[in-house]
C-alpha positions as CSV (number, residue, x, y, z in Angstrom):
1,X,-5.9,81.6,18.1
2,X,-4.3,82.9,15.0
3,X,-5.4,83.3,11.4
4,X,-3.3,83.9,8.3
5,X,-4.2,85.1,4.8
6,X,-4.6,82.2,2.3
7,X,-5.5,81.9,-1.3
8,X,-8.7,80.0,-1.4
9,X,-11.3,79.7,-4.1
10,X,-14.2,80.4,-1.7
11,X,-16.7,83.2,-1.5
12,X,-17.7,84.6,1.8
13,X,-20.4,87.2,2.4
14,X,-19.4,90.5,3.9
15,X,-22.3,90.7,6.4
16,X,-21.2,88.9,9.6
17,X,-22.9,89.1,12.9
18,X,-20.8,87.7,15.7
19,X,-21.9,86.2,19.0
20,X,-22.5,87.3,21.6
21,X,-23.3,90.8,20.1
22,X,-26.5,89.6,18.3
23,X,-28.6,88.2,21.1
24,X,-31.9,89.7,19.9
25,X,-34.6,87.4,18.6
26,X,-34.8,87.2,14.8
27,X,-37.1,85.2,12.6
28,X,-35.9,82.0,11.0
29,X,-36.2,82.2,7.2
30,X,-37.1,79.2,5.2
31,X,-37.1,80.7,1.8
32,X,-34.0,81.6,-0.2
33,X,-32.0,84.5,1.1
34,X,-29.8,86.7,-1.2
35,X,-26.4,87.8,-0.2
36,X,-23.8,89.7,-2.2
37,X,-20.5,87.8,-2.1
38,X,-17.2,89.4,-1.4
39,X,-13.7,88.0,-1.4
40,X,-11.8,89.6,1.5
41,X,-8.0,89.3,1.8
42,X,-8.3,87.6,5.1
43,X,-11.3,85.2,5.4
44,X,-11.0,84.8,9.2
45,X,-12.2,87.7,11.4
46,X,-10.2,87.4,14.6
47,X,-10.7,87.1,17.5
48,X,-14.4,86.0,17.3
49,X,-14.4,84.1,14.0
50,X,-11.4,82.0,13.2
51,X,-10.5,80.0,10.1
52,X,-9.2,76.7,11.4
53,X,-8.2,75.0,8.1
54,X,-5.6,77.6,7.0
55,X,-2.6,75.3,6.7
56,X,-1.0,74.9,3.2
57,X,-2.4,71.4,3.2
58,X,-5.8,73.0,2.6
59,X,-4.9,75.2,-0.4
60,X,-6.5,72.8,-2.9
61,X,-10.3,73.1,-3.2
62,X,-11.9,70.4,-1.0
63,X,-14.8,69.7,1.2
64,X,-13.8,69.9,4.9
65,X,-17.0,69.1,6.9
66,X,-18.5,67.7,10.0
67,X,-16.1,68.8,12.7
68,X,-16.2,67.0,16.1
69,X,-14.3,67.9,19.2
70,X,-11.9,65.7,21.2
71,X,-12.9,65.2,24.9
72,X,-10.3,67.7,26.1
73,X,-11.1,70.3,23.5
74,X,-7.6,70.4,22.2
75,X,-8.3,68.7,18.8
76,X,-11.0,68.4,16.2
77,X,-11.6,65.6,13.7
78,X,-13.5,66.2,10.4
79,X,-14.0,64.6,7.1
80,X,-12.0,65.8,4.1
81,X,-12.8,65.1,0.4
82,X,-10.3,66.7,-2.0
83,X,-11.1,67.5,-5.6
84,X,-7.5,67.2,-6.6
85,X,-5.7,64.0,-7.4
86,X,-2.8,65.5,-5.4
87,X,-4.9,66.4,-2.4
88,X,-5.5,64.3,0.7
89,X,-8.9,62.8,1.5
90,X,-10.0,60.9,4.6
91,X,-10.5,61.5,8.3
92,X,-8.5,64.5,9.4
93,X,-7.4,65.6,12.9
94,X,-6.2,69.1,13.6
95,X,-5.1,71.1,16.7
96,X,-7.5,73.8,17.9
97,X,-5.0,76.5,16.9
98,X,-5.0,75.1,13.3
99,X,-1.6,73.4,13.5
100,X,-0.6,69.9,12.8
101,X,-3.3,68.8,10.4
102,X,-3.0,65.0,9.9
103,X,-5.0,62.6,7.8
104,X,-5.6,60.0,10.5
105,X,-7.5,57.5,8.3
106,X,-6.9,58.0,4.6
107,X,-10.2,56.5,3.6
108,X,-12.4,58.3,1.1
109,X,-16.0,58.9,1.9
110,X,-15.5,58.5,5.6
111,X,-18.4,60.8,6.8
112,X,-20.0,62.3,9.9
113,X,-17.3,61.6,12.5
114,X,-18.2,61.8,16.2
115,X,-15.5,61.8,18.8
116,X,-16.3,59.7,21.9
117,X,-16.7,61.8,25.1
118,X,-14.6,59.6,27.3
119,X,-12.0,58.0,25.0
120,X,-10.1,58.0,21.7
121,X,-12.6,56.3,19.5
122,X,-14.3,58.1,16.6
123,X,-17.6,56.9,15.2
124,X,-18.1,57.5,11.5
125,X,-19.9,56.1,8.5
126,X,-17.5,54.4,6.0
127,X,-19.0,54.1,2.6
128,X,-16.6,51.4,1.5
129,X,-17.8,49.3,4.4
130,X,-21.4,50.4,3.9
131,X,-21.8,51.0,7.6
132,X,-20.9,52.6,10.9
133,X,-17.4,52.0,12.2
134,X,-15.3,53.0,15.2
135,X,-11.8,54.3,14.2
136,X,-9.2,54.9,16.9
137,X,-7.1,58.0,17.4
138,X,-4.0,55.9,16.9
139,X,-4.9,55.3,13.3
140,X,-4.6,51.6,13.7
141,X,-7.5,50.0,15.5
142,X,-11.1,49.8,14.2
143,X,-14.4,48.1,14.9
144,X,-17.4,47.6,12.7
145,X,-20.8,48.4,14.3
146,X,-23.5,47.8,11.7
147,X,-24.7,48.2,8.1
148,X,-27.8,50.2,8.7
149,X,-26.3,52.9,11.0
150,X,-25.1,56.5,10.2
151,X,-24.8,60.0,11.7
152,X,-24.1,58.8,15.2
153,X,-24.1,60.7,18.5
154,X,-22.5,59.4,21.7
155,X,-24.2,59.1,25.1
156,X,-22.3,61.1,27.7
157,X,-20.9,58.0,29.3
158,X,-19.5,56.8,26.0
159,X,-21.1,53.4,26.1
160,X,-23.9,53.9,23.6
161,X,-24.6,55.7,20.4
162,X,-27.9,56.9,18.9
163,X,-27.8,56.6,15.1
164,X,-29.9,57.3,12.0
165,X,-31.3,54.5,9.9
166,X,-29.0,54.9,6.9
167,X,-30.8,52.4,4.6
168,X,-33.9,54.4,3.8
169,X,-34.6,58.1,3.1
170,X,-37.9,58.2,5.0
171,X,-36.6,57.5,8.5
172,X,-39.1,56.4,11.1
173,X,-36.5,54.8,13.3
174,X,-33.4,55.7,15.3
175,X,-31.1,53.0,16.7
176,X,-29.3,52.7,19.9
177,X,-26.0,50.8,19.6
178,X,-24.1,49.5,22.7
179,X,-20.6,49.1,21.3
180,X,-19.2,47.4,24.4
181,X,-21.9,44.8,24.5
182,X,-22.4,44.5,20.8
183,X,-26.1,45.0,21.1
184,X,-28.6,47.3,19.3
185,X,-32.1,48.5,19.8
186,X,-34.5,50.1,17.3
187,X,-36.5,53.1,18.5
188,X,-39.7,54.0,16.6
189,X,-40.2,57.8,16.8
190,X,-43.2,58.4,14.6
191,X,-44.0,59.9,11.2
192,X,-41.9,61.9,8.8
193,X,-38.2,61.9,8.0
194,X,-36.3,62.0,11.3
195,X,-32.6,63.0,11.2
196,X,-29.6,64.4,13.1
197,X,-30.0,62.7,16.6
198,X,-28.0,64.6,19.2
199,X,-27.6,63.2,22.8
200,X,-28.0,65.8,25.5
201,X,-25.1,66.3,28.1
202,X,-27.3,65.0,30.9
203,X,-28.0,61.8,29.0
204,X,-31.8,62.0,29.4
205,X,-32.8,63.7,26.1
206,X,-32.2,63.5,22.4
207,X,-32.6,66.5,20.0
208,X,-33.3,65.7,16.4
209,X,-34.7,67.3,13.2
210,X,-37.9,66.1,11.6
211,X,-40.4,67.1,8.8
212,X,-43.3,65.3,10.5
213,X,-45.4,68.5,10.4
214,X,-44.3,70.0,7.1
215,X,-40.9,71.7,7.0
216,X,-38.0,70.4,9.1
217,X,-37.9,71.5,12.7
218,X,-36.0,70.8,15.9
219,X,-37.6,68.5,18.4
220,X,-36.5,67.0,21.8
221,X,-37.5,63.5,23.0
222,X,-36.8,61.6,26.2
223,X,-34.3,58.7,26.2
224,X,-36.2,55.5,27.0
225,X,-35.6,54.4,30.6
226,X,-35.4,50.7,29.8
227,X,-33.9,48.6,27.0
228,X,-37.3,47.1,26.4
229,X,-38.9,50.4,25.4
230,X,-38.9,50.6,21.6
231,X,-41.3,53.5,20.9
232,X,-41.5,57.1,22.1
233,X,-44.9,58.5,23.0
234,X,-45.5,61.4,20.7
235,X,-47.0,63.4,23.6
236,X,-43.5,63.4,25.2
237,X,-41.8,64.9,22.1
238,X,-41.3,68.7,22.4
239,X,-41.1,71.0,19.4
240,X,-38.5,73.8,19.6
241,X,-38.7,75.6,16.3
242,X,-41.7,76.3,14.0
243,X,-40.6,76.6,10.4
244,X,-43.4,76.1,7.9
245,X,-43.5,75.4,4.2
246,X,-41.4,73.1,2.0
247,X,-40.8,69.7,3.6
248,X,-37.3,69.7,2.1
249,X,-36.2,72.8,4.0
250,X,-36.2,74.1,7.5
251,X,-34.2,73.6,10.8
252,X,-31.6,70.8,10.9
253,X,-28.4,69.6,12.6
254,X,-29.0,70.4,16.3
255,X,-26.1,70.4,18.7
256,X,-26.2,70.9,22.5
257,X,-24.3,73.4,24.5
258,X,-22.2,71.6,27.2
259,X,-24.5,72.8,30.0
260,X,-27.5,71.5,28.1
261,X,-29.3,74.9,28.2
262,X,-29.0,75.8,24.5
263,X,-29.1,74.1,21.1
264,X,-27.4,75.5,18.0
265,X,-28.8,74.5,14.6
266,X,-28.8,75.3,10.9
267,X,-31.7,77.0,9.2
268,X,-31.4,75.5,5.7
269,X,-32.8,77.7,2.8
270,X,-31.5,75.7,-0.1
271,X,-33.3,73.3,-2.5
272,X,-33.2,70.5,0.1
273,X,-31.5,69.5,3.4
274,X,-28.6,68.2,1.2
275,X,-27.8,71.5,-0.4
276,X,-25.8,72.9,2.6
277,X,-27.2,76.5,2.4
278,X,-27.8,77.4,5.9
279,X,-27.6,80.1,8.6
280,X,-26.5,79.4,12.2
281,X,-29.0,79.9,15.0
282,X,-29.3,79.1,18.7
283,X,-32.4,78.4,20.8
284,X,-32.9,77.8,24.5
285,X,-33.5,74.1,25.1
286,X,-36.5,75.1,27.3
287,X,-38.1,76.9,24.3
288,X,-38.3,80.4,23.0
289,X,-37.4,82.5,19.9
290,X,-34.3,81.4,18.0
291,X,-31.4,83.9,17.8
292,X,-29.3,84.4,14.7
293,X,-25.6,83.7,15.3
294,X,-24.0,84.3,11.9
295,X,-25.7,86.1,9.1
296,X,-24.3,84.3,6.1
297,X,-25.3,81.4,4.0
298,X,-23.4,78.1,3.5
299,X,-23.0,77.3,7.2
300,X,-23.6,73.8,8.4
301,X,-22.4,71.0,10.7
302,X,-22.2,73.0,14.0
303,X,-20.4,71.4,17.0
304,X,-20.0,73.0,20.4
305,X,-16.6,72.8,22.2
306,X,-16.5,70.9,25.5
307,X,-16.0,74.2,27.5
308,X,-18.8,76.0,25.6
309,X,-16.4,78.7,24.3
310,X,-16.5,78.0,20.6
311,X,-18.9,76.6,18.0
312,X,-17.1,74.8,15.2
313,X,-18.8,74.7,11.8
314,X,-18.3,74.1,8.1
315,X,-18.6,77.0,5.7
316,X,-18.6,76.3,2.0
317,X,-19.4,78.1,-1.3
318,X,-18.8,77.5,-5.0
319,X,-15.3,78.6,-6.2
320,X,-14.8,80.4,-9.5
321,X,-14.3,77.0,-11.1
322,X,-17.7,75.9,-9.9
323,X,-16.4,73.4,-7.3
324,X,-18.2,73.4,-3.9
325,X,-15.4,73.7,-1.4
326,X,-15.7,74.2,2.4
327,X,-13.5,75.0,5.4
328,X,-13.8,74.6,9.2
329,X,-14.3,77.8,11.2
330,X,-14.6,78.5,15.0
331,X,-17.2,81.1,16.2
332,X,-16.7,82.4,19.7
333,X,-19.7,81.8,21.9
334,X,-18.4,83.1,25.2
335,X,-15.2,84.6,26.6
């Protein structure tokens, strides 16, 4: 890995706690936290925190978000929205060392990409198509999956996806989509706004965020054993975090470690889950006290590498011009 100085209109806090040195339990704040911003000459802190989007292509202020790893861990795909008429927007692929950034699909508002675990298809929501699509790594082939779907997560065998209901804000349903058979199944999961479904590596569980009991928290539910089952018994849903307070804040965006033993997530302290003001945490999938990974605001979209060594995430803050830009970083999780 390498990092180079770059001129970026982003603010980064000076207090950084790197994994695995901060493995002591810490409380999860739900209220606003105050940090004094600094502007270091080198944003990346090698070797444990690496700025991935350091290529000259990224010198214009833009939102680089939602990283997702290729099956071999050599590449990442993410969505890019440039604020400049001269900048590039669309679905971007980059090598894990930060080289060869390429706009694979130059489609604006192509969001929430998820790379298939056993192939070259990338699921993402395309606003111009008002639905979920599969886009191929070759930049040529595509397949439309459905209007109501968004924020998809792949099953380990790459045959099905679990998705949010993208048509309503209060989301009582998830959907299973079998892209090979062209079939779908709705899954009623109970009250509240349920978001961010993440399929476990063993294929038997789905982590998600929900404000069913107040603030957003991380939960785990079993995957239905049959296609006919359309409702999850609430007694089978396990709560992992226990934030309280504002139903627009809390714990969101769970992502599983490859061995299925831990779940990284974002503790959002902004005005709502859309404000992207979060700290990175990790919790054992079996339960326990969450551990703070990175003591800085503006982190979101965590994604674990296939070998478990790195956690990719988006980091963004307002530039001196007021634009909310963001970059993709890698945080070392193990050596």
